[in-house]
Each structure stands twice: as C-alpha cells, then as structure tokens.
Residue, then its C-alpha position, 0 to 999 in steps of 0.5 A: m131033125i130040129f129046125k130053127k127059124v132064121e132071119s132071112v129074105i128067102i129061108h124060113s128055117i134050117g135044121y140039122d141031123s148030126l147022126s145022118e149028116n142031113l141038112g134041112v132047109v125050108m124056104n119062105k115061098s115054099s114052106d110046105q117043102v123041105y130041101v134035104y142036103h145029104k152028107f153035109p158036114i157039121d162044120e159047114y152047118i155051123r158056118f151056115i147057121n152063123s153066117e150073116s146072110k143065110g141066102r147068100f151062103l146057101i147059093y154060094e156055099i151049098k147049092g151045086k156042092y151037095k146032093f139034095i132031095k126036095t120033100s113035100k113033107s109038111v113042116e108041121e111034121f118037123n120039130f122047131e126050136 
C-alpha cells in the first residue's frame, strides 16, 4: 500500500490498495498505528483523497460505515509517495 501525506489537522497520510480494496489511514497523534478499512470502493477513495476536509470526510463518510482493524505496524514499513 502506498501512502500519500495529506494536509489535515488529524490525518497524517492516506493509502489505498485497489486489489484488496483496503484503505489505510494514519492519524497525526498515533503515527505508529494504521487504521485499515476493508472493502472500501475506489470511487470513495477518490472522493476522500480529493475532499476539502479529510478529517470531516473520515468522520462523516467513513467511520461507522466500513469495518476496520487498527494495526500497530510501523509506518516505516509502508511505502510513501
């Protein structure tokens, strides 16, 4: 999964794997943890990455709608653009 750093108060970076349809979100306050949302459609990823407020989009369009796991995998183990 390749992550892109984003301009956001609460989100550090966002990644997406189109083969598995997994969305990865790294928060600013917990950069050692990745929230991985499963079965996340690519069109929703495009909306998310292009949204004016990434934090607002996460709260109102993603949380509670998609199952996720929180992994303690180090951010350094992921690829960043």
